[in-house]
N, C-alpha and C positions, 0 to 999 in steps of 0.2 A: 310407377309413381315416384317422384323424387323423394329422397329421405326426409327432408325438412317438412314437406307437405304431409307425408305419411305420419310423422311424429306429431304434427299439430292435430291431425284427425284422431289419433289414438290417445293423446294425453288426457283429454277430458274423461274418456272411458276408464283410463287407468286410475286416475285419482278418485273417480266416483266409486270404483271397486274398493278403495281404501277406507271409505266411510264405515262400512260394517266391520272391517278388520280393526279399525281404530276403536270403534265402540266396544269390541270384545276385549281389547287390551285395557281400556279404561275400566270396564266392568270388573276385570280380574283384579286390578289394583284396588278398586273401591271395596271389593269383597274381602281383601286381605289386610286392610288398614282401618284404623278408627277415625281417620280424618273425614271431614265433610267432603261430599262428592265434588263441590265446586273447587276446593283446593286441589284435589287429585286431577280433576279435569283440566285446570289451568296449567298443571305441570306436564300431564301426559299427552295432551293434544299436540303441543309443539314437538315432543319427542316422536310421536307417531308420524308427523309430517317429515321429520328428519329421516326416519326409517323408510318412508315412501320414496324420498329422493334417493337415498342410498340404494334401495332395491331397484330403482329405475335402471341401474347398470345392467340388470339382467336382460334388458332389451338388446344391448349391443352384443352380448354373448349369444343370445338366442338367434339373432340375425346372422352372426358369423358362422354358427354351427346349425345348419338346417336339420329339422327333425327327421330321422329315418331309423329303421330297424338296425341297420349296420352300425350307426353311430350312437345307439342308445347308451351303451356303457360309458362311452367317452363323454356324452352329454351329461349323464348323471354324475360322473366324477367331477367334471369341471364346475357344474352348478353347485354341487355339494361343497367344494372348496370355496367357491364364491360366497355361498350362504354362510359358511363358518367365518370367513373374513368380515363380511358385511355385518353379521350379527355380533361378532366380537367388537367391531368398531362402535356399533350402536350401544352395546352394553357398557363399553368403556366411557362413552359420553354420558350415559345414565348415571354411572357410579360417580363420575366427576361432578355432575350436576347435583348429586345427592347432598353434597356439602352445603349447597345453597338452599336446600329444601327444608321445610319444617321438620323438626327433629324426628317425629314419628314416621313420616313418609321417607325421610332420608335414611333412617335406620333400616326400614323395611327394604328399600331398594338395594342397599349395600349387602343385605342378607340374602338376596335371591338373584345373584348374577347368573347362575346357571339357568334359572327359569326365564330370565330376560333373554339370555342367549338362545334358548330353545324357541321362544316366541319369535325372535328376530329371524332365526334360520327358517322357521316355517313360513313366515310372511314373505321372505325372499323367494322361496320355492314356489309359493302361490303366484307371486309376481312373474316369475319365469314361465309358469304354466299359462298365465294370461297372455303373455307376449307370444308364446308359441301358437296359441289359438288365433290371435290376431294375424300373425304371419301366415298361418295356414289358410285363413279366409282370404287374405290379400293375394296369395299365390293362386288360389282357386279363381278369384275374380279376374286376375290377370290372364289366366289360362282361358277363361271364357271370352274375354275381350279379344285375345289373339285368335281364338277359333271363329268368333263372329267376323273379325276382320278378314281372315282367310276365306271364309265363306263369301263375304262381300266381294273380295277381289276375284274369286273364282267365278262368281255370277257375272261380274262386269266383263271378265275375259270371255265368258261364253256368249254374252250379248254382243260384244264387239265382233266375235267370230261369226255370229249369225248375221249381223249387219253387213259384214264383209261379203258373205255369200249372197245377200240380197241384191247388192249393186250390179254385179254382172248378170244376175238373173233378170233384172229389169231390162238391162241393156240388150241382151241377146234377143229377148222376145220383141222389144221395140224395133230392133234392126230387121228382124224377120218381117214385121209389119211393113216397114219402109220398102224392103226388097219386093214384097208382094205388090205394093202400090206403084212402084216405079214402072212396072210393065203396062199399067193401064192409065196412069195419070202422073206424068213426070213433074209438072208444076206443083201439084198437091204433095208429091213426095218431097219436093224441096222445102215446102212450107212445114211439112211434118218433121223434117230434119231440124229446122229452127225450133219448133215446139219441143222436140226431143232434147235439144241442147238446154233449153230453159228448164225442162223437167228434171234432167240429170243434175243440173246445177243446184236446184232446190232440193233434190233428193239427197245430195251430198251435204248440204247445209243442215237440213233437218236431221239427217241420219247421224250426225256427229253429236246430237244432243241426247241426254238421258231420257227426257220426257218432253212432249209437246202437247199443246191443247188439241182437243178433238177438232176444233175449227181449222187449224193448220193442216191436220191430217186430211181433212175433207178437201181443202184447197189443193193438196197434192193429188188426190184422187181425181178431182176435176181436170187438172192438167193432164193426167194420164188419159182420161176419157177424151179430151180434146185431140190428143194424138190419134187415138183409135177411131175418132169420128171421121178422120180423113179416109180411113180404110173402109168403114162400113156405111158411111153416109147416114141417111135417114133411118136405116135399119137399127141404129144404136140410139136409144133414148134413155135419159136419166130421170128418175123420179126420186125426189127427196122428201122425207118427212122427219124433221129434226126438232126435238124439244130444245128450246133455247137454254134451258138449265143444264144441258149436257155439253154445250159447246166449249165451256171452260174447263171441263174435266181433263186432266192430263193422262196420257197413255204413252207407251213406247212408240217411237216414230216408225213409220213405214209398216204399220201393222195391218192396215186395211187394203192397201194397194194390191198385194198378191191375191187377196180374196176376190177383189173386183176383176183382176186379170183372169182368174179362173172362171168367173161368171161369163166373161166375154169368150174365152177360149173354148169352154165346154158348153156354153149356152148360145150366146148371140151368134158366134161363128157358124153354128150348125143350123141356124134358123134362116128362113127366107123372108119372113116378116116378123113383126112384134118382137124386136130385139131389145126389150126393155130391161134395165137394171134399176132396181129400187133399193135405196139406202134409207134406213130408218134408225133413229136413236131416241131412246126414252130412258127415264129414270124409274127404277123399281126398288124402292127402299134404299139400301146402301149400295146399290149396283147401278151401272149403266149398261143397258141392253142395246147392242148395235146389231142390226140384221142387214144382210145383203141378199137380195132375192132376184132371180132371173128365170125367164122361161127357158125350157129345153125341149128337145125333140125326143120323146120317150121311145120312138121307133129306132133311134140311132143307138144300136147296140155297142158301138165303139165309144160312146160318150162315157167319160170317167169323172163324174162330178165329185168335187172335193179332193181329187187326187192332184198330183203334181208337187214338185219340190217347194214351190212357194207356200202352199198350204201347210206342208210339213214344217217348214221353217217357222211359220206363224205359231203352230202348236208348241214347238220347242221354245220359242221366245216367251210364250205365255207361262210355261212351266218355270223357265229361268227367272222371269221377272216377278210373277205373282205367286208361284207355287200352286197350291190347290185352291187359291182364292178366285181364280179365273177359270172360265171354261169356254170351249168351242164345240158346237154340235151342228150336224147337218140334218136337213129334213127334205123329203120329196113328197109333193102332194099336187095332184091335178096338173101335171106337166110344169110344175113350178119347183125350182130348187132354192132352198133357203139355208144360209149359213148364219148362225147366231153366236155372237160374242157376248159374254157376261163378264164385266170387269168391275172390281171394287172402285168406288169413287175415290 
């Protein structure tokens, strides 16, 4: 924080601290004189303000010598010398002012220079202590901000690395699908190449963003399924049940596509019929629940539902982006496999 800005923020607290200190000084003078308290107050308050301004110099000394065990003796010596000088200057001003004061108060002031010097020294040291507390709190907040910034940068770097892994992951699997289609339907393979080009262009555009609406993520999933439709034909069917209230919820880009890809790879690809993929999104309190469900052949021992690098990346991205506030779980029931995502709104 810039020095001027910091001084503005601490000045009000500093001068508020001086209110009870000034009250004690005034009470001391009232107790030791026979003058009315208004007369003492009229003379003492301006001098207390002068001491507050003089003691403000402790801020610059405190800032230039950070508080530490190694420097304690040096700090104590320097502030003690500053306290003597500040209190001496203040006492000298008091004695000079005594000539203009009512005779009783003036005589009393000139008779207690050592008391005034002691009070001034003590007030200076209290001011120095206040400034060290403020500086310690400021350094602590600054350290917290740096730690938060470092954590944010680390998370952004991790998310960027995971997105970088996703792009070739999509590409390799899509090219494998095209290679398989070329052998049986070359024109459809050509159309699939064009769809893949459009899909990759949109993937790169959305993948560069920190968050996108669920509606855009679903559009990307539909583009991917359009590509796979060329390969599986009528065997691949999409069913959607989407709560409109969920469509504007933002989430990390490219989060659902790897899960849909797993549903096809480990479910639809092994089925001869009923290759349905169902996507549902609902609101549950402060969460959005997104599920991706597909049929699978329970007799296929080689099927590894929920496995694959794509699903692993999704889990890593959830941890990096949401921490413990999001979850991903898998369920198998009646030849149906279901992946459920729970994300904070």
